[in-house]
Steps between C-alpha positions, in 0.01 A plus 500: 500500500725227359669253733871472421665165433677479836177557692316259272750225594445570868122502473499161326652348815272641769165410646224741389697718255192723458589649839786681327381595151249783545286580196169425672163641398474865613873531573603862435745558217691828474822612339738557793663784309169690496456515879665716766521242777493121520367334812547130575220369722657210689307227678733296726351161416417294194291616205194296602481667838591849383250505214226417751572820693244764402721786615740420216222529242379830652839672507608354165186644343533843664866547413466383142211737434763775527681531166825605670520191725557135408422255780643153440467185711767304687449171685726268697610212276452148630810310611555323166481825304729686740766228483505514121504882496794518740687233303452706183573834680150607401356784707144509627286683245159659447230302322396787275834565327747243644704796628740420789351658810815700578411711194169611652469846653299371796456146631205474738425201724163424653529377861213260564668249734806515722623158392568634149773738617794282396350480151536878470874476557525206263315681221716812535815289486375296205424827322851637547394756761703527824268396782554791741446870444857573616645252249294653218625849586859373518469326161372819335772713660768261375350512150334843444351382170305224672141579600341234720125482566347655808357210702159569651253285695140521620218281627375395844841385626638850430315617812805368684772581245803459726594134427561606138643847571849411373371373166219737399557862396138614534202348682149595394259483792127469428299507178722503191260594219592868498834492681689264269413696187617821670832336589556386143439849366730660758771251407456587132564865586804411712646293218427767240708750701807285428801411709643178640295217641569619854395855414176384339426280801564781752292745297212252488508407871514862612208588274267231642604464866228733635216331307233318701576130491875533435757354740869514403704298753833675437344833601464370858745380766402256772645510850471199733504504878785248498644248251219249550246748633182666386488801269564833669405730214488565126670816376435653159839582346344668197332833581215429257415158643193497728531390861226247432380370163126530437354227282366581155128444452266498201195672650250405231491154341205598281723720286818294538628330186434124489611263224265334254763383249678262736788288375383144430775244576575210267521258796286434804560737788393477863197722430404478134196728482367853470513697825329822607581679825165602652638694795820556696536494877323329788312620807468184708812562706643151553795571727743260332430623146746744345301544178196608699703783653726624220237507222256724687277683420243303304458633145253343256434495131139546393299199392478635145878545478562148635262355242657693213856408600404134533331478163784686324762272654312187399457631145868594464655194661269211421515376859216268598506594869448829684612561858440800725796634696479646852584407858138396561282483189160507672591815694441698181219742585272384215614139494162337445404701193855483360524123542154446348582716196839338440355150531255580223761657274750216552238231445400663170862484381576155642755649740551360848473746788726464805416690819778441756501626860123491551321564827293183510152636565178387334547712188857383450383139512232579245769649274738208552226247440410665170865534391612148583172317444536126540881516471567642845879515532524591866463783749760679707450649845763694694411503872875555567465384864333201665335676792276803533739646756790499255283622212417798721870554570577526128176691426368235265137593546335167430339261747464123520136551402613682184732211412252216557211687340708551185612137498142382541390705198791359299413143591133545415599638158724200428859607566724202569828670595558779749839650574582692819793738543644557847809665647707370788743695714265796540549726804347355824439162332457195725461131429129538573485726193664224297244253635238732352639438151448125539159561654386702197620228262321225698180704529492558126543127433217430746282768342545339159393160637197660666390664174608245239543177695686229314430682173759754611780246526706678231503819703849631588638767730847647452662690787790718387714672759746783441745641752443850634761748374495844669488771235593868496223761538259262680388487865715186538820658365649500851430130566749215525466217253479141625832319475557217255464239776179655630342496153609141433353392834169664409499334158555161661229566757248596233600202288409267788174683564396499134513123449136524400346298219435730206740771619830590330755712687755724324746744654756754383874440522631639829854600399381724218244664730775586747718638222210697355458665841867605506457700180147619579642690800873513431723805486798582275714237667295230329625625160828325572310184591321496165823564312688225685221249437486587131877472460478153651238395245158593638229595251136407443468475878121501473520167319524201736719304258755783482503626858831426680457550875858392577640778277285757675640372831850555363404851388373586848825377655708701251315821594467455875846612612499802267192637672588406857291185542643194677368264231276476198223367723529810718475721193187317382351523849562876508290555189240224554445390856544831680197701604548866407439779749225741402743794503766321292592668170407236244680473162179582311418810707663697217182420300166672565225261382220739613389259776634652822716335764248618760227298326723192474586521871132533593420195290781305665361586844152397391639170372640413842170608656322270251293793373389531139488809281207530256533539126583866448226537240259477792694733729829686450772336708740794484777317315647828371431459128246783496780743578647435155224387265126450487368159602256307279578692182234427235322244721124484491429616854127458449562125512406342832853381570603860567237550771 
């Protein structure tokens, strides 16, 4: 595609113009006139971040394999680019054809992080698309010749869709590989039948509303107990809409399409490498972890398929690094043989192999030692909690012995930097649990001196602390979050405790954690909050340099009276710092993630009893997934890890 003169002038004035030009290696080129439906895949952050998201490459590849569909990419422009575009009245466009996004048939956003929600509104507005579903319908009724895109969204944050219910026409819940292609084809049929934009939209929504994984907010009404009360019920106002939406699932990863002709960016991205997903799901059952619940059951690709996909990707992209994608890489049922084979293949082609999320046992250290050799970059451990008591509460089934044994092996093999990840604000947490974090750091420093003496003087420990955010569809979904002041006090306490030579302490921004929690468990009333914050200038809220806490405070105040709260602080407290009753109807109860509420309640009770639940590969824990789909699809159950 040729860049026009006006766009060329803009691109000459911005940082990193290659973010906005397209034309990369393996970009798909089609004639838009030869396809039945055009889908704009929108990532609500910058190009560098979005192009590092493997889900984009997967869905882009699947959709574009269909001759009747053209999937094109859309990213949030950086501030300098947006300013110039608005000054020139230039709409946000796709990278493949430079088409304004309001000319797409479907615009689909991936929801990876709650703090990107204002970017969704900003991208719609910059693309000439009214931000709410009601405004889009109104615009098409006022001008019957105008056909606006259907706005869809999917991803992990869609498991609580309500904070975006005003803005999104269709939510896709669960795996998107098969569902998104189906939606595109149904839309093509709806458009081919003719009529106005409103008629096409209604025909499309009615055709898909009963599909697994489809939630259409306007097909449901919400009733509250009182103006600032809890939800009383959801009522389906469309006779075809299900009472509860069952997530879509790809039962067999072995036969699922996976890309090998990935787009290769012209500029550095966050993750600039080939990536192969080895398996999906997790069985460890950490009680704070949403991904571990909503991606069940575990489904694996065979070792041969993983090898073939990896080698094809490397050949077609020229990347000099390969990474394996999963929630816990070494939980793959044939991890040892797979890792050994890939190490040999990568070494032969001078390709670096990255194995993130390893369980640091003796074999993993052998693998890491061979991969990194004398250039040992560092190791990461995630104990999550400082004491055994609290690790039992969250079902993080590792012991102090596991931690120190792994550290000892690392030190003996020459690692000079170890990073620990912890959470604070977890349910039942005490200051003794925080003392445990400092104790682990000190013990590791002492262990290094014991093993390496003064020779280990370059050794460093980094302690990184994030703030606990209760998430939907987890055993802790009913919990209150710590207040801002409580989290700050804990940060200060840890800072004083971690004044240890050789230890660096980092912690996550508290205000954004509190705001993340509002949208992680918010209902439809938080739509207004997002809109008010965006209208006041909020965007790129995940970026520290762009986050404006005072504007969010103003947005809370502007919404409080409308919804019966005495103040913005009271509204925030209602969504964040209030413990939910077990029988309360939660905003995300409209979604069936397969994991049952009964299981989540049992796990919550076990947390308070400080009882652990074993990995469900060793014994079924009755989470409810088996009712819907087979666990451990394609896994090698002869492997010892399956008992």
